[in-house]
ZADO-1210 file (C-alpha; in nm, 4 decimals, padded with zeros to 6 digits):
<atoms>
<atom x="02.9071" y="13.4733" z="00.9427" code="MET" pos="1"/>
<atom x="03.0052" y="13.3153" z="00.5938" code="GLN" pos="2"/>
<atom x="02.6258" y="13.3749" z="00.4574" code="ILE" pos="3"/>
<atom x="02.6311" y="13.7830" z="00.5714" code="THR" pos="4"/>
<atom x="02.9540" y="13.8072" z="00.4494" code="LEU" pos="5"/>
<atom x="02.7961" y="13.6791" z="00.1282" code="LYS" pos="6"/>
<atom x="02.5235" y="13.8422" z="00.1438" code="CYS" pos="7"/>
<atom x="02.7090" y="14.1790" z="00.1975" code="ILE" pos="8"/>
<atom x="02.9059" y="14.1270" z="-00.1346" code="ALA" pos="9"/>
<atom x="02.5916" y="13.9974" z="-00.3215" code="ALA" pos="10"/>
<atom x="02.4826" y="14.4036" z="-00.2008" code="SER" pos="11"/>
<atom x="02.7776" y="14.5573" z="-00.3369" code="ILE" pos="12"/>
<atom x="02.7580" y="14.3801" z="-00.6856" code="ALA" pos="13"/>
<atom x="02.3925" y="14.4879" z="-00.7511" code="PHE" pos="14"/>
<atom x="02.4501" y="14.8091" z="-00.5927" code="ALA" pos="15"/>
<atom x="02.7615" y="14.8780" z="-00.8299" code="SER" pos="16"/>
<atom x="02.5186" y="14.7102" z="-01.1170" code="GLY" pos="17"/>
<atom x="02.2501" y="14.9414" z="-01.0224" code="SER" pos="18"/>
<atom x="02.4720" y="15.2325" z="-01.0852" code="ALA" pos="19"/>
<atom x="02.5481" y="15.1344" z="-01.3584" code="TYR" pos="20"/>
<atom x="02.2116" y="15.1330" z="-01.4945" code="ALA" pos="21"/>
<atom x="02.0988" y="15.4421" z="-01.4318" code="GLN" pos="22"/>
<atom x="02.2614" y="15.5654" z="-01.7245" code="VAL" pos="23"/>
<atom x="02.5861" y="15.4481" z="-01.8994" code="PRO" pos="24"/>
<atom x="02.8395" y="15.6326" z="-01.9599" code="ALA" pos="25"/>
<atom x="02.8605" y="15.8588" z="-02.2661" code="GLY" pos="26"/>
<atom x="02.4417" y="15.8085" z="-02.3175" code="TYR" pos="27"/>
<atom x="02.2356" y="16.1369" z="-02.2947" code="PRO" pos="28"/>
<atom x="02.1006" y="16.1849" z="-01.9865" code="GLY" pos="29"/>
<atom x="01.7268" y="16.1356" z="-02.1681" code="SER" pos="30"/>
<atom x="01.7976" y="15.8321" z="-02.1320" code="TYR" pos="31"/>
<atom x="01.6870" y="15.7699" z="-01.7694" code="GLN" pos="32"/>
<atom x="01.3702" y="15.7386" z="-01.9322" code="ALA" pos="33"/>
<atom x="01.4395" y="15.4322" z="-02.1133" code="VAL" pos="34"/>
<atom x="01.6292" y="15.2902" z="-01.7844" code="VAL" pos="35"/>
<atom x="01.2860" y="15.3801" z="-01.5747" code="ASP" pos="36"/>
<atom x="01.0512" y="15.2561" z="-01.8256" code="GLY" pos="37"/>
<atom x="01.2042" y="14.9035" z="-01.8644" code="ALA" pos="38"/>
<atom x="01.2426" y="14.8459" z="-01.4942" code="LYS" pos="39"/>
<atom x="00.8446" y="14.9156" z="-01.5030" code="LYS" pos="40"/>
<atom x="00.7688" y="14.7116" z="-01.7549" code="GLU" pos="41"/>
<atom x="01.0207" y="14.4460" z="-01.5569" code="SER" pos="42"/>
<atom x="00.9862" y="14.1791" z="-01.8539" code="ARG" pos="43"/>
<atom x="01.1634" y="14.0804" z="-02.2145" code="LEU" pos="44"/>
<atom x="01.0315" y="13.8592" z="-02.4685" code="ILE" pos="45"/>
<atom x="01.3221" y="13.7359" z="-02.6859" code="ILE" pos="46"/>
<atom x="01.2797" y="13.4652" z="-02.9741" code="TYR" pos="47"/>
<atom x="01.6215" y="13.3848" z="-03.0652" code="SER" pos="48"/>
<atom x="01.8085" y="13.1485" z="-03.3121" code="ALA" pos="49"/>
<atom x="02.0986" y="13.1459" z="-03.0430" code="THR" pos="50"/>
<atom x="02.1493" y="12.8203" z="-02.8087" code="ASP" pos="51"/>
<atom x="02.0227" y="12.9198" z="-02.5043" code="THR" pos="52"/>
<atom x="02.3671" y="12.7593" z="-02.2897" code="ALA" pos="53"/>
<atom x="02.6178" y="13.0285" z="-02.4036" code="PRO" pos="54"/>
<atom x="02.4139" y="13.3523" z="-02.3831" code="VAL" pos="55"/>
<atom x="02.3129" y="13.2291" z="-02.0406" code="ARG" pos="56"/>
<atom x="02.6020" y="13.4362" z="-01.8477" code="SER" pos="57"/>
<atom x="02.4886" y="13.7449" z="-02.0862" code="LEU" pos="58"/>
<atom x="02.1186" y="13.6967" z="-01.9944" code="ILE" pos="59"/>
<atom x="02.1776" y="13.7101" z="-01.6477" code="LYS" pos="60"/>
<atom x="02.4452" y="13.9619" z="-01.5931" code="ASP" pos="61"/>
<atom x="02.1228" y="14.2056" z="-01.8029" code="PHE" pos="62"/>
<atom x="01.8587" y="14.0769" z="-01.5503" code="GLU" pos="63"/>
<atom x="02.0780" y="14.1868" z="-01.2648" code="ASN" pos="64"/>
<atom x="02.1819" y="14.4981" z="-01.4347" code="LEU" pos="65"/>
<atom x="01.8262" y="14.6018" z="-01.4439" code="TYR" pos="66"/>
<atom x="01.5675" y="14.4058" z="-01.2493" code="GLY" pos="67"/>
<atom x="01.4214" y="14.2913" z="-01.5738" code="VAL" pos="68"/>
<atom x="01.3032" y="13.9460" z="-01.6122" code="LYS" pos="69"/>
<atom x="01.4220" y="13.7803" z="-01.9790" code="VAL" pos="70"/>
<atom x="01.2021" y="13.5029" z="-02.1206" code="GLU" pos="71"/>
<atom x="01.4027" y="13.3499" z="-02.3786" code="TYR" pos="72"/>
<atom x="01.2838" y="13.1037" z="-02.6565" code="HIS" pos="73"/>
<atom x="01.5270" y="12.9243" z="-02.8712" code="ASP" pos="74"/>
<atom x="01.4205" y="12.7929" z="-03.1501" code="MET" pos="75"/>
<atom x="01.5240" y="12.7556" z="-03.5778" code="ASN" pos="76"/>
<atom x="01.5959" y="13.0838" z="-03.7455" code="SER" pos="77"/>
<atom x="01.2960" y="12.9617" z="-03.9814" code="THR" pos="78"/>
<atom x="01.0517" y="12.8876" z="-03.6919" code="GLU" pos="79"/>
<atom x="01.1200" y="13.1848" z="-03.5251" code="LEU" pos="80"/>
<atom x="01.0696" y="13.3819" z="-03.8485" code="TYR" pos="81"/>
<atom x="00.7228" y="13.1946" z="-03.9029" code="ASN" pos="82"/>
<atom x="00.6197" y="13.2196" z="-03.5365" code="ARG" pos="83"/>
<atom x="00.6529" y="13.6386" z="-03.5223" code="TYR" pos="84"/>
<atom x="00.5294" y="13.6693" z="-03.8410" code="VAL" pos="85"/>
<atom x="00.2042" y="13.4600" z="-03.7725" code="SER" pos="86"/>
<atom x="00.1391" y="13.5797" z="-03.4307" code="GLU" pos="87"/>
<atom x="00.2043" y="13.9629" z="-03.5600" code="SER" pos="88"/>
<atom x="-00.0572" y="13.9148" z="-03.7693" code="ALA" pos="89"/>
<atom x="-00.3412" y="13.7874" z="-03.5533" code="ALA" pos="90"/>
<atom x="-00.2584" y="14.0031" z="-03.2936" code="ASN" pos="91"/>
<atom x="-00.1152" y="13.7855" z="-03.0612" code="SER" pos="92"/>
<atom x="00.1145" y="13.8076" z="-02.7921" code="LYS" pos="93"/>
<atom x="00.4706" y="13.7695" z="-02.9136" code="SER" pos="94"/>
<atom x="00.8324" y="13.9064" z="-02.8832" code="ALA" pos="95"/>
<atom x="00.9808" y="14.2236" z="-02.8480" code="ASP" pos="96"/>
<atom x="01.3161" y="14.1139" z="-02.9815" code="VAL" pos="97"/>
<atom x="01.4046" y="13.9038" z="-03.2347" code="LEU" pos="98"/>
<atom x="01.7742" y="13.7588" z="-03.2512" code="TRP" pos="99"/>
<atom x="01.8866" y="13.5729" z="-03.5095" code="SER" pos="100"/>
<atom x="02.1429" y="13.4360" z="-03.7753" code="SER" pos="101"/>
<atom x="01.9358" y="13.4173" z="-04.0755" code="ALA" pos="102"/>
<atom x="02.0224" y="13.7571" z="-04.1714" code="MET" pos="103"/>
<atom x="01.7937" y="13.7782" z="-04.4732" code="ASP" pos="104"/>
<atom x="01.4798" y="13.7046" z="-04.2920" code="LEU" pos="105"/>
<atom x="01.5658" y="13.9590" z="-04.0363" code="GLN" pos="106"/>
<atom x="01.6138" y="14.2174" z="-04.2516" code="VAL" pos="107"/>
<atom x="01.2752" y="14.1140" z="-04.4639" code="LYS" pos="108"/>
<atom x="01.0865" y="14.2235" z="-04.1649" code="LEU" pos="109"/>
<atom x="01.2292" y="14.5698" z="-04.1699" code="VAL" pos="110"/>
<atom x="01.1388" y="14.5649" z="-04.5140" code="ASN" pos="111"/>
<atom x="00.7712" y="14.4663" z="-04.4581" code="ASP" pos="112"/>
<atom x="00.6872" y="14.7147" z="-04.1542" code="GLY" pos="113"/>
<atom x="00.7148" y="14.5051" z="-03.8955" code="LEU" pos="114"/>
<atom x="01.0062" y="14.6235" z="-03.6861" code="MET" pos="115"/>
<atom x="01.0507" y="14.9199" z="-03.4810" code="LEU" pos="116"/>
<atom x="01.3190" y="15.2573" z="-03.5880" code="THR" pos="117"/>
<atom x="01.5591" y="15.3046" z="-03.2813" code="TYR" pos="118"/>
<atom x="01.8938" y="15.4775" z="-03.2979" code="GLU" pos="119"/>
<atom x="02.0879" y="15.2792" z="-03.0553" code="SER" pos="120"/>
<atom x="02.3586" y="15.4982" z="-02.8318" code="PRO" pos="121"/>
<atom x="02.6069" y="15.2550" z="-02.9166" code="GLU" pos="122"/>
<atom x="02.6182" y="15.2718" z="-03.2808" code="ILE" pos="123"/>
<atom x="02.9042" y="15.4669" z="-03.3791" code="GLY" pos="124"/>
<atom x="03.0788" y="15.1973" z="-03.2554" code="TYR" pos="125"/>
<atom x="02.9757" y="14.9268" z="-03.5525" code="LEU" pos="126"/>
<atom x="03.1146" y="14.8874" z="-03.8636" code="PRO" pos="127"/>
<atom x="02.9010" y="15.0777" z="-04.1248" code="GLN" pos="128"/>
<atom x="02.7815" y="14.7714" z="-04.2797" code="TRP" pos="129"/>
<atom x="02.6499" y="14.6764" z="-03.9504" code="ALA" pos="130"/>
<atom x="02.2920" y="14.8284" z="-03.9377" code="GLN" pos="131"/>
<atom x="02.0004" y="14.8512" z="-04.1457" code="TYR" pos="132"/>
<atom x="01.7683" y="15.2231" z="-04.1165" code="GLN" pos="133"/>
<atom x="01.8238" y="15.1915" z="-03.7482" code="LYS" pos="134"/>
<atom x="01.5932" y="14.8915" z="-03.7122" code="GLN" pos="135"/>
<atom x="01.8105" y="14.6038" z="-03.7358" code="ALA" pos="136"/>
<atom x="02.1979" y="14.5807" z="-03.5879" code="TYR" pos="137"/>
<atom x="02.4673" y="14.3309" z="-03.6128" code="GLY" pos="138"/>
<atom x="02.5384" y="14.1861" z="-03.2904" code="THR" pos="139"/>
<atom x="02.8254" y="13.9281" z="-03.3633" code="THR" pos="140"/>
<atom x="03.1101" y="13.9349" z="-03.6246" code="TYR" pos="141"/>
<atom x="03.1173" y="13.4952" z="-03.6936" code="GLU" pos="142"/>
<atom x="03.3349" y="13.2993" z="-03.9516" code="PRO" pos="143"/>
<atom x="03.1856" y="13.0489" z="-04.1273" code="LEU" pos="144"/>
<atom x="03.4091" y="12.7379" z="-04.1145" code="ALA" pos="145"/>
<atom x="03.4753" y="12.3861" z="-04.2483" code="ILE" pos="146"/>
<atom x="03.4561" y="12.1516" z="-03.9472" code="VAL" pos="147"/>
<atom x="03.6141" y="11.7743" z="-03.9480" code="TYR" pos="148"/>
<atom x="03.6625" y="11.4746" z="-03.7050" code="ASN" pos="149"/>
<atom x="04.0301" y="11.5301" z="-03.6024" code="LYS" pos="150"/>
<atom x="04.0457" y="11.1721" z="-03.5213" code="ARG" pos="151"/>
<atom x="03.9138" y="11.0532" z="-03.8228" code="LEU" pos="152"/>
<atom x="04.0337" y="11.2804" z="-04.0760" code="VAL" pos="153"/>
<atom x="04.4326" y="11.2321" z="-04.1879" code="ALA" pos="154"/>
<atom x="04.6027" y="11.5615" z="-04.0850" code="ALA" pos="155"/>
<atom x="04.7418" y="11.6046" z="-04.5218" code="GLY" pos="156"/>
<atom x="04.3524" y="11.5618" z="-04.6372" code="ASP" pos="157"/>
<atom x="04.1919" y="11.8381" z="-04.4198" code="VAL" pos="158"/>
<atom x="04.0900" y="12.0841" z="-04.6908" code="PRO" pos="159"/>
<atom x="04.1995" y="12.4881" z="-04.6611" code="GLN" pos="160"/>
<atom x="03.9961" y="12.6137" z="-04.9600" code="THR" pos="161"/>
<atom x="03.6321" y="12.5222" z="-05.1076" code="ARG" pos="162"/>
<atom x="03.8599" y="12.3749" z="-05.4416" code="VAL" pos="163"/>
<atom x="04.0423" y="12.1332" z="-05.1719" code="ASP" pos="164"/>
<atom x="03.7036" y="12.0430" z="-05.0119" code="LEU" pos="165"/>
<atom x="03.5897" y="11.9496" z="-05.3809" code="ILE" pos="166"/>
<atom x="03.8872" y="11.7663" z="-05.4833" code="ARG" pos="167"/>
<atom x="03.8519" y="11.5516" z="-05.1388" code="LEU" pos="168"/>
<atom x="03.4811" y="11.4596" z="-05.1869" code="LEU" pos="169"/>
<atom x="03.5876" y="11.3633" z="-05.5913" code="GLN" pos="170"/>
<atom x="03.8993" y="11.1469" z="-05.4683" code="THR" pos="171"/>
<atom x="03.7966" y="11.0188" z="-05.1574" code="ARG" pos="172"/>
<atom x="03.4331" y="10.9118" z="-05.2693" code="ALA" pos="173"/>
<atom x="03.3886" y="10.5760" z="-05.1110" code="SER" pos="174"/>
<atom x="03.5569" y="10.6981" z="-04.7770" code="GLN" pos="175"/>
<atom x="03.3177" y="11.0615" z="-04.7258" code="TYR" pos="176"/>
<atom x="02.9874" y="10.8249" z="-04.8804" code="LYS" pos="177"/>
<atom x="02.7339" y="10.9193" z="-04.6042" code="GLY" pos="178"/>
<atom x="02.9887" y="11.1305" z="-04.4427" code="LYS" pos="179"/>
<atom x="02.9212" y="11.5052" z="-04.5189" code="VAL" pos="180"/>
<atom x="02.6887" y="11.7221" z="-04.3373" code="THR" pos="181"/>
<atom x="02.5907" y="12.0559" z="-04.4062" code="THR" pos="182"/>
<atom x="02.2746" y="12.2683" z="-04.3578" code="TYR" pos="183"/>
<atom x="01.8824" y="12.1671" z="-04.5368" code="ASP" pos="184"/>
<atom x="01.8501" y="12.4397" z="-04.6859" code="ILE" pos="185"/>
<atom x="01.4607" y="12.3700" z="-04.7253" code="GLU" pos="186"/>
<atom x="01.4431" y="12.3867" z="-04.3783" code="LYS" pos="187"/>
<atom x="01.7121" y="12.6282" z="-04.2359" code="SER" pos="188"/>
<atom x="01.6974" y="13.0049" z="-04.3303" code="GLY" pos="189"/>
<atom x="02.0383" y="13.0238" z="-04.1275" code="THR" pos="190"/>
<atom x="02.1844" y="12.7850" z="-04.3909" code="GLY" pos="191"/>
<atom x="01.9635" y="12.9172" z="-04.7147" code="PHE" pos="192"/>
<atom x="02.0970" y="13.2411" z="-04.6470" code="ASN" pos="193"/>
<atom x="02.4381" y="13.1151" z="-04.6080" code="TYR" pos="194"/>
<atom x="02.4656" y="12.9583" z="-04.9085" code="LEU" pos="195"/>
<atom x="02.2720" y="13.2014" z="-05.1182" code="THR" pos="196"/>
<atom x="02.5756" y="13.4478" z="-05.0376" code="GLN" pos="197"/>
<atom x="02.8282" y="13.1654" z="-05.1512" code="ASP" pos="198"/>
<atom x="02.6878" y="13.2103" z="-05.4879" code="ALA" pos="199"/>
<atom x="02.7352" y="13.6234" z="-05.4699" code="ARG" pos="200"/>
<atom x="03.0664" y="13.5811" z="-05.4192" code="VAL" pos="201"/>
<atom x="03.1711" y="13.2583" z="-05.6746" code="ASN" pos="202"/>
<atom x="02.8523" y="13.0815" z="-05.8170" code="PRO" pos="203"/>
<atom x="03.0991" y="12.8230" z="-06.0253" code="GLN" pos="204"/>
<atom x="03.2675" y="12.7210" z="-05.7363" code="VAL" pos="205"/>
<atom x="03.0035" y="12.7143" z="-05.4868" code="THR" pos="206"/>
<atom x="02.7390" y="12.5084" z="-05.7418" code="TRP" pos="207"/>
<atom x="03.0604" y="12.2542" z="-05.8108" code="THR" pos="208"/>
<atom x="03.1154" y="12.2118" z="-05.3965" code="LEU" pos="209"/>
<atom x="02.7079" y="12.1634" z="-05.4004" code="VAL" pos="210"/>
<atom x="02.7538" y="11.8907" z="-05.6763" code="ARG" pos="211"/>
<atom x="03.0502" y="11.7319" z="-05.5097" code="ALA" pos="212"/>
<atom x="02.8399" y="11.6806" z="-05.1510" code="ILE" pos="213"/>
<atom x="02.5418" y="11.5956" z="-05.3117" code="GLY" pos="214"/>
<atom x="02.7645" y="11.3458" z="-05.4807" code="ALA" pos="215"/>
<atom x="02.8395" y="11.2294" z="-05.1534" code="THR" pos="216"/>
<atom x="02.4512" y="11.1515" z="-04.9765" code="GLY" pos="217"/>
<atom x="02.4987" y="11.4326" z="-04.7553" code="PRO" pos="218"/>
<atom x="02.3426" y="11.4124" z="-04.4244" code="LYS" pos="219"/>
<atom x="02.1468" y="11.7527" z="-04.4166" code="LEU" pos="220"/>
<atom x="02.0502" y="11.9422" z="-04.0840" code="GLN" pos="221"/>
<atom x="01.8733" y="12.2335" z="-03.9681" code="THR" pos="222"/>
<atom x="02.0869" y="12.3187" z="-03.6874" code="SER" pos="223"/>
<atom x="02.4479" y="12.4333" z="-03.5841" code="THR" pos="224"/>
<atom x="02.4341" y="12.1632" z="-03.2826" code="GLY" pos="225"/>
<atom x="02.3490" y="11.8490" z="-03.4831" code="ALA" pos="226"/>
<atom x="02.6625" y="11.8638" z="-03.7397" code="MET" pos="227"/>
<atom x="02.8579" y="11.9148" z="-03.4607" code="MET" pos="228"/>
<atom x="02.7535" y="11.6749" z="-03.2481" code="GLU" pos="229"/>
<atom x="02.7593" y="11.4167" z="-03.5224" code="ARG" pos="230"/>
<atom x="03.0920" y="11.5261" z="-03.6613" code="ILE" pos="231"/>
<atom x="03.2275" y="11.5029" z="-03.3161" code="SER" pos="232"/>
<atom x="03.0792" y="11.1188" z="-03.3048" code="SER" pos="233"/>
<atom x="03.2281" y="11.0479" z="-03.6009" code="GLY" pos="234"/>
<atom x="02.8703" y="10.9689" z="-03.7796" code="GLU" pos="235"/>
<atom x="02.9890" y="11.2322" z="-04.0402" code="ASN" pos="236"/>
<atom x="03.3622" y="11.2636" z="-04.0805" code="LEU" pos="237"/>
<atom x="03.3452" y="11.6723" z="-04.2256" code="ILE" pos="238"/>
<atom x="03.0712" y="11.9605" z="-04.2137" code="GLY" pos="239"/>
<atom x="03.0377" y="12.2791" z="-04.4746" code="TYR" pos="240"/>
<atom x="02.9642" y="12.6397" z="-04.3731" code="ASN" pos="241"/>
<atom x="02.9115" y="12.5829" z="-04.0205" code="ILE" pos="242"/>
<atom x="02.9262" y="12.8554" z="-03.7732" code="LEU" pos="243"/>
<atom x="03.2967" y="12.9158" z="-03.6546" code="GLY" pos="244"/>
<atom x="03.1651" y="13.0353" z="-03.3252" code="SER" pos="245"/>
<atom x="03.0290" y="12.7148" z="-03.2140" code="TYR" pos="246"/>
<atom x="03.3217" y="12.4955" z="-03.3964" code="ALA" pos="247"/>
<atom x="03.5495" y="12.7077" z="-03.1464" code="PHE" pos="248"/>
<atom x="03.3831" y="12.6679" z="-02.8113" code="ALA" pos="249"/>
<atom x="03.2931" y="12.2871" z="-02.8839" code="LYS" pos="250"/>
<atom x="03.7038" y="12.2471" z="-03.0088" code="ALA" pos="251"/>
<atom x="03.8177" y="12.3724" z="-02.6509" code="LYS" pos="252"/>
<atom x="03.6194" y="12.1006" z="-02.4686" code="LYS" pos="253"/>
<atom x="03.6296" y="11.8480" z="-02.7490" code="ASP" pos="254"/>
<atom x="03.9767" y="11.7043" z="-02.8841" code="PRO" pos="255"/>
<atom x="03.7937" y="11.5848" z="-03.1894" code="SER" pos="256"/>
<atom x="03.7026" y="11.8469" z="-03.3515" code="ILE" pos="257"/>
<atom x="03.8586" y="12.0451" z="-03.5821" code="GLY" pos="258"/>
<atom x="03.8095" y="12.3135" z="-03.7897" code="TYR" pos="259"/>
<atom x="03.9445" y="12.5544" z="-04.0887" code="VAL" pos="260"/>
<atom x="03.8045" y="12.9115" z="-04.2006" code="TYR" pos="261"/>
<atom x="03.8520" y="12.8778" z="-04.5795" code="PRO" pos="262"/>
<atom x="04.1761" y="13.0561" z="-04.7004" code="LYS" pos="263"/>
<atom x="03.9862" y="13.1304" z="-05.0412" code="ASP" pos="264"/>
<atom x="03.7345" y="13.3331" z="-04.8764" code="TYR" pos="265"/>
<atom x="03.5466" y="13.3010" z="-04.4980" code="THR" pos="266"/>
<atom x="03.2289" y="13.4432" z="-04.4782" code="GLN" pos="267"/>
<atom x="03.1248" y="13.6077" z="-04.1752" code="VAL" pos="268"/>
<atom x="02.7402" y="13.6468" z="-04.0569" code="VAL" pos="269"/>
<atom x="02.5708" y="13.8571" z="-03.8005" code="SER" pos="270"/>
<atom x="02.2919" y="13.7974" z="-03.5318" code="ARG" pos="271"/>
<atom x="02.0575" y="14.0455" z="-03.5861" code="LEU" pos="272"/>
<atom x="01.9226" y="14.2376" z="-03.3293" code="VAL" pos="273"/>
<atom x="01.5579" y="14.4544" z="-03.4380" code="THR" pos="274"/>
<atom x="01.2816" y="14.5064" z="-03.1958" code="ILE" pos="275"/>
<atom x="00.9122" y="14.4335" z="-03.2566" code="SER" pos="276"/>
<atom x="00.6822" y="14.7745" z="-03.3286" code="LYS" pos="277"/>
<atom x="00.4371" y="14.5617" z="-03.1106" code="LYS" pos="278"/>
<atom x="00.6576" y="14.5018" z="-02.8329" code="ALA" pos="279"/>
<atom x="00.4970" y="14.5128" z="-02.5172" code="GLN" pos="280"/>
<atom x="00.8140" y="14.5920" z="-02.3413" code="HIS" pos="281"/>
<atom x="00.9429" y="14.8254" z="-02.5627" code="PRO" pos="282"/>
<atom x="01.1650" y="15.0059" z="-02.3472" code="ASN" pos="283"/>
<atom x="01.3406" y="14.6544" z="-02.1939" code="ALA" pos="284"/>
<atom x="01.3910" y="14.5422" z="-02.5743" code="ALA" pos="285"/>
<atom x="01.5820" y="14.9423" z="-02.6166" code="LYS" pos="286"/>
<atom x="01.7844" y="14.8088" z="-02.3240" code="LEU" pos="287"/>
<atom x="01.8602" y="14.4803" z="-02.4431" code="TRP" pos="288"/>
<atom x="01.9838" y="14.6173" z="-02.7991" code="VAL" pos="289"/>
<atom x="02.2173" y="14.8480" z="-02.6582" code="ASP" pos="290"/>
<atom x="02.3157" y="14.6168" z="-02.3933" code="TYR" pos="291"/>
<atom x="02.3977" y="14.3658" z="-02.6556" code="LEU" pos="292"/>
<atom x="02.6125" y="14.6261" z="-02.9130" code="LEU" pos="293"/>
<atom x="02.7692" y="14.8003" z="-02.5660" code="SER" pos="294"/>
<atom x="03.1623" y="14.7359" z="-02.4741" code="LYS" pos="295"/>
<atom x="03.0090" y="14.4880" z="-02.1902" code="ARG" pos="296"/>
<atom x="02.7554" y="14.3190" z="-02.3441" code="GLY" pos="297"/>
<atom x="03.0171" y="14.2751" z="-02.6501" code="GLN" pos="298"/>
<atom x="03.2986" y="14.1651" z="-02.4479" code="THR" pos="299"/>
<atom x="03.0594" y="13.8835" z="-02.2336" code="LEU" pos="300"/>
<atom x="02.9641" y="13.7770" z="-02.5772" code="LEU" pos="301"/>
<atom x="03.3290" y="13.7423" z="-02.7075" code="ALA" pos="302"/>
<atom x="03.4801" y="13.6152" z="-02.4108" code="ASN" pos="303"/>
<atom x="03.1908" y="13.3553" z="-02.2339" code="GLN" pos="304"/>
<atom x="02.9544" y="13.3154" z="-02.5037" code="ALA" pos="305"/>
<atom x="03.2023" y="13.2647" z="-02.8025" code="ASP" pos="306"/>
<atom x="03.0511" y="13.4650" z="-03.0147" code="LEU" pos="307"/>
<atom x="03.3065" y="13.6919" z="-03.1416" code="PHE" pos="308"/>
<atom x="03.2373" y="14.0498" z="-03.0939" code="SER" pos="309"/>
<atom x="03.1587" y="14.3058" z="-03.3834" code="ILE" pos="310"/>
<atom x="03.3160" y="14.6548" z="-03.1778" code="ARG" pos="311"/>
<atom x="03.6553" y="14.7360" z="-03.2806" code="ALA" pos="312"/>
<atom x="03.7270" y="14.7927" z="-02.9222" code="ASP" pos="313"/>
<atom x="03.6688" y="14.4723" z="-02.8503" code="VAL" pos="314"/>
<atom x="04.0055" y="14.2278" z="-02.8901" code="ASP" pos="315"/>
<atom x="04.0997" y="13.8946" z="-02.8713" code="GLY" pos="316"/>
<atom x="04.0442" y="13.5632" z="-03.0160" code="GLU" pos="317"/>
<atom x="03.6929" y="13.6008" z="-03.0431" code="THR" pos="318"/>
<atom x="03.6564" y="13.8992" z="-03.1728" code="SER" pos="319"/>
<atom x="03.6576" y="14.1330" z="-03.5245" code="MET" pos="320"/>
<atom x="03.9671" y="14.2506" z="-03.4167" code="ALA" pos="321"/>
<atom x="04.1514" y="13.9032" z="-03.3153" code="GLY" pos="322"/>
<atom x="04.0073" y="13.7683" z="-03.6707" code="LEU" pos="323"/>
<atom x="04.1553" y="14.0373" z="-03.8816" code="SER" pos="324"/>
<atom x="04.4966" y="13.9773" z="-03.7738" code="LYS" pos="325"/>
<atom x="04.4382" y="13.6330" z="-03.8555" code="GLN" pos="326"/>
<atom x="04.2593" y="13.6121" z="-04.2003" code="LEU" pos="327"/>
<atom x="04.3010" y="13.9675" z="-04.3094" code="GLY" pos="328"/>
<atom x="04.1129" y="13.9928" z="-04.6741" code="ASP" pos="329"/>
<atom x="04.0152" y="13.6606" z="-04.6852" code="ALA" pos="330"/>
<atom x="03.7079" y="13.7953" z="-04.4610" code="LEU" pos="331"/>
<atom x="03.3936" y="13.8946" z="-04.6097" code="LYS" pos="332"/>
<atom x="03.1631" y="13.9747" z="-04.3604" code="PRO" pos="333"/>
<atom x="02.8108" y="14.0175" z="-04.5160" code="ILE" pos="334"/>
<atom x="02.6558" y="14.3415" z="-04.5296" code="PRO" pos="335"/>
<atom x="02.3686" y="14.3758" z="-04.3761" code="ILE" pos="336"/>
<atom x="02.0815" y="14.5838" z="-04.6145" code="GLY" pos="337"/>
<atom x="01.8365" y="14.5402" z="-04.9113" code="ALA" pos="338"/>
<atom x="02.0595" y="14.2856" z="-05.0916" code="GLY" pos="339"/>
<atom x="02.0078" y="14.0378" z="-04.8669" code="LEU" pos="340"/>
<atom x="01.6971" y="14.0023" z="-04.9927" code="LEU" pos="341"/>
<atom x="01.7349" y="13.9016" z="-05.3642" code="VAL" pos="342"/>
<atom x="01.6761" y="13.5173" z="-05.2890" code="TYR" pos="343"/>
<atom x="01.3947" y="13.5845" z="-05.1310" code="LEU" pos="344"/>
<atom x="01.2013" y="13.7274" z="-05.4324" code="ASP" pos="345"/>
<atom x="00.9942" y="13.4459" z="-05.4644" code="GLN" pos="346"/>
<atom x="01.0877" y="13.3048" z="-05.8210" code="ALA" pos="347"/>
<atom x="01.4413" y="13.3457" z="-05.7626" code="LYS" pos="348"/>
<atom x="01.3823" y="13.1575" z="-05.4096" code="ARG" pos="349"/>
<atom x="01.2125" y="12.8468" z="-05.5790" code="LEU" pos="350"/>
<atom x="01.4650" y="12.8506" z="-05.8784" code="GLU" pos="351"/>
<atom x="01.8202" y="12.8665" z="-05.6501" code="PHE" pos="352"/>
<atom x="01.5977" y="12.5719" z="-05.4508" code="LEU" pos="353"/>
<atom x="01.5361" y="12.4107" z="-05.7733" code="LYS" pos="354"/>
<atom x="01.8832" y="12.3901" z="-05.8487" code="GLN" pos="355"/>
<atom x="01.9933" y="12.2523" z="-05.4957" code="TRP" pos="356"/>
<atom x="01.7643" y="12.0181" z="-05.5070" code="GLN" pos="357"/>
<atom x="01.8989" y="11.8887" z="-05.8323" code="GLN" pos="358"/>
<atom x="02.2365" y="11.8726" z="-05.6795" code="ALA" pos="359"/>
<atom x="02.1598" y="11.7587" z="-05.3474" code="VAL" pos="360"/>
<atom x="01.8908" y="11.5257" z="-05.3442" code="ARG" pos="361"/>
<atom x="02.0059" y="11.2336" z="-05.5743" code="ARG" pos="362"/>
</atoms>
C-alpha cells in the first residue's frame, strides 16, 4: 500500500507539472509550439560555468516539468568559451545553451554572430541593464566578496573596504605571506572580467590592491571552489573577488568561512545565458532560458541554489531585493552590453595582463 500511495503522489506531482508545462501563465498561446517542440526534441545540452551541485534541483525540476533530459557540462569559463568556439567553427556537436559568469565572453559570442536572437516572455521582469540584443540574458544578481577564515583572522582585522584590505596586507605582511588567494586572470575568463570591471570603477585603488596582493606571493586559482576550500582549510587566510553566492552557501555549512561585501562598492555580476544559433534542440533551449528567468526558476535559484535572484518580485536574503535592502547604493551591477568588450580588444587585453603580471608575478 505504501508503494501505491507513493506512485499516486508522484502521478499527481507529474500531472500538476504537466499542467504548468502546457503554457505558463501570461505567455502567448503560440508558446505551446515551443513546449511541444521541446518535448519532441526531448534533450538539451548545456555548457555551464555553474557548478553542478547547487543547480541539481533546478535541472531536475525542469526535466520533470517538460520531459526534456538535460545533458549538463560543468567547466571553467575560459574552457567553455574556447570549446564552444572551436566546435562551432568545425560544425561539430556542441551546446544548445551557454550559461556563464564570464559576462564579457558571453557578450563577445553575441557580437561575433554566434548566438540566437530570442525575445523571452520573461524579459519584462528583468532590470533594463540585464539583457543584450535579446541574445544574452542575466539570470543572477551575485555580489563579489572578500572571503576569510574566521578561525584565523581576528575580527578586528577583517577588512570592510578595499582600502582596509590594502592596509591589512601591507601592515601584516609576514602573517599573510603566501596566504592570500584570488583568480588567475590569465587562465580564468571570469576572474579577468571581474578585475577589469574593478579597474573601470576605481583604477588607482584597484592597482594598489593588486600590488599589495602581489607582494604576499598569492595563490592564484581558476575557480571559486578551489579558493573556498583553501580558505576553509587555513591554507589561505583571505581571498578577493570571490563570488558571494558561493561564500554564502559555504558559510551556512562551514563555521570557518566568513565573508564581507565591500562597503566602498560591491560589484554585482550575473551569469549570462545564451542560445547557440546552431542549437540542435532550439525549442528546449528557449524553454530553459524562459524557465531560468521565470519566477519559479528564479525562486529555486535563490532558495535552493543560493545564486541570488535577479527578479525584483523574488524576495529573501539571496535576491536582488534582499541585497538592495542590505547594501543600497554600494551595489554596482555590471551592465550587460558592449562596454564589456573593451578589455577583450587584443591590445588592451595584453596591456592589462602585462600590468597585472608585473604586479603579481614578482
